[in-house]
C-alpha positions as a Markdown table, in Angstrom:
| # | Residue | x | y | z |
|---|---|---|---|---|
| 1 | Met | -9.6 | 95.8 | -0.4 |
| 2 | Gly | -9.0 | 96.7 | 2.9 |
| 3 | Leu | -9.8 | 92.6 | 3.7 |
| 4 | Val | -6.8 | 91.7 | 1.7 |
| 5 | Thr | -4.3 | 94.2 | 3.6 |
| 6 | Ser | -5.1 | 93.4 | 6.7 |
| 7 | Val | -4.8 | 89.2 | 6.0 |
| 8 | Thr | -2.0 | 89.7 | 3.6 |
| 9 | Tyr | 0.9 | 92.9 | 4.4 |
| 10 | Leu | 1.5 | 92.2 | 8.0 |
| 11 | Ser | 2.2 | 88.9 | 7.6 |
| 12 | Cys | 4.2 | 89.0 | 4.1 |
| 13 | Ala | 6.1 | 92.3 | 5.7 |
| 14 | Tyr | 7.0 | 91.4 | 9.6 |
| 15 | Leu | 5.9 | 87.3 | 10.4 |
| 16 | Leu | 7.1 | 85.1 | 7.3 |
| 17 | Pro | 10.5 | 87.0 | 7.7 |
| 18 | Ala | 10.8 | 86.6 | 11.6 |
| 19 | Trp | 9.9 | 83.2 | 11.2 |
| 20 | Phe | 12.4 | 82.9 | 8.4 |
| 21 | Thr | 15.2 | 83.8 | 10.1 |
| 22 | Leu | 14.3 | 82.1 | 13.2 |
| 23 | Lys | 14.6 | 79.0 | 11.3 |
| 24 | Leu | 17.1 | 79.6 | 9.4 |
| 25 | Val | 19.8 | 81.6 | 11.5 |
| 26 | Gly | 17.9 | 81.7 | 15.1 |
| 27 | Ser | 21.2 | 79.6 | 16.9 |
| 28 | Lys | 23.9 | 82.6 | 15.1 |
| 29 | Leu | 21.6 | 85.5 | 16.7 |
| 30 | Trp | 22.2 | 87.2 | 20.1 |
| 31 | Ala | 19.4 | 86.3 | 22.4 |
| 32 | Pro | 17.6 | 89.8 | 22.2 |
| 33 | Glu | 17.5 | 89.1 | 18.7 |
| 34 | Arg | 15.8 | 86.1 | 18.7 |
| 35 | Trp | 13.3 | 87.5 | 21.8 |
| 36 | Leu | 12.6 | 90.5 | 19.1 |
| 37 | Leu | 11.4 | 88.5 | 16.4 |
| 38 | Ala | 10.3 | 85.5 | 18.4 |
| 39 | Ser | 7.7 | 88.5 | 19.8 |
| 40 | Leu | 7.3 | 89.9 | 16.7 |
| 41 | Ile | 5.4 | 86.9 | 15.2 |
| 42 | Pro | 2.5 | 86.8 | 17.4 |
| 43 | Leu | 2.1 | 90.5 | 17.3 |
| 44 | Ser | 1.8 | 90.7 | 13.8 |
| 45 | Ile | -0.8 | 88.1 | 14.1 |
| 46 | Val | -3.0 | 90.0 | 16.4 |
| 47 | Val | -2.7 | 93.3 | 14.8 |
| 48 | Ser | -3.5 | 91.3 | 11.0 |
| 49 | Leu | -6.6 | 90.1 | 13.0 |
| 50 | Val | -7.5 | 93.0 | 14.4 |
| 51 | Gly | -7.1 | 94.9 | 10.9 |
| 52 | Leu | -9.4 | 92.0 | 9.5 |
| 53 | Trp | -11.9 | 92.4 | 11.8 |
| 54 | Gly | -12.4 | 96.5 | 11.6 |
| 55 | Ser | -12.7 | 95.8 | 7.4 |
| 56 | Val | -15.0 | 93.2 | 8.4 |
| 57 | Met | -17.0 | 95.8 | 10.2 |
| 58 | Ala | -16.4 | 98.4 | 8.1 |
| 59 | Leu | -18.2 | 96.0 | 5.7 |
| 60 | Ile | -20.9 | 95.0 | 7.4 |
| 61 | Thr | -21.5 | 98.6 | 8.3 |
| 62 | Asp | -21.3 | 99.8 | 4.8 |
| 63 | Leu | -23.8 | 97.2 | 3.5 |
| 64 | Gly | -26.2 | 97.7 | 6.2 |
| 65 | Gly | -26.5 | 101.4 | 5.4 |
| 66 | Gly | -27.6 | 100.7 | 1.6 |
| 67 | Gly | -23.8 | 100.5 | 0.0 |
| 68 | Glu | -22.9 | 98.2 | -2.1 |
| 69 | Gly | -20.2 | 96.8 | -0.1 |
| 70 | Trp | -17.1 | 96.6 | -2.3 |
| 71 | Gly | -17.4 | 99.8 | -3.2 |
| 72 | Ser | -20.1 | 102.0 | -3.2 |
| 73 | Ala | -18.0 | 105.0 | -3.5 |
| 74 | Trp | -17.4 | 104.0 | -7.6 |
| 75 | Gln | -19.0 | 105.8 | -10.0 |
| 76 | Pro | -18.4 | 104.8 | -13.5 |
| 77 | Glu | -19.5 | 107.8 | -15.3 |
| 78 | Arg | -16.5 | 109.7 | -13.4 |
| 79 | Ala | -13.9 | 107.0 | -14.0 |
| 80 | Leu | -12.3 | 107.8 | -17.1 |
| 81 | Gln | -12.8 | 111.5 | -16.2 |
| 82 | Pro | -8.8 | 111.7 | -14.9 |
| 83 | Leu | -7.4 | 110.0 | -17.8 |
| 84 | Gly | -9.1 | 113.0 | -20.1 |
| 85 | Phe | -12.0 | 110.9 | -21.3 |
| 86 | Arg | -15.6 | 112.0 | -22.0 |
| 87 | Arg | -18.7 | 110.4 | -22.1 |
């Protein structure tokens, strides 16, 4: 989950709107607004890459420690308990 979040969230939330705004209405914006949007694009890429690196390192650490990697904390016998079901 962390891999998907780190790669897609920042690009969807910040990078794409800033990029589209610059391309579609960039000539109508004030210079400080254009500068802010232009600086937001590489900044969001860098932060996204840092999040991706952190997610990969956490996955490697979890796999190295004997975990299952993609959800070692999940216990199937406890999955339905919050809903009131008993096995």
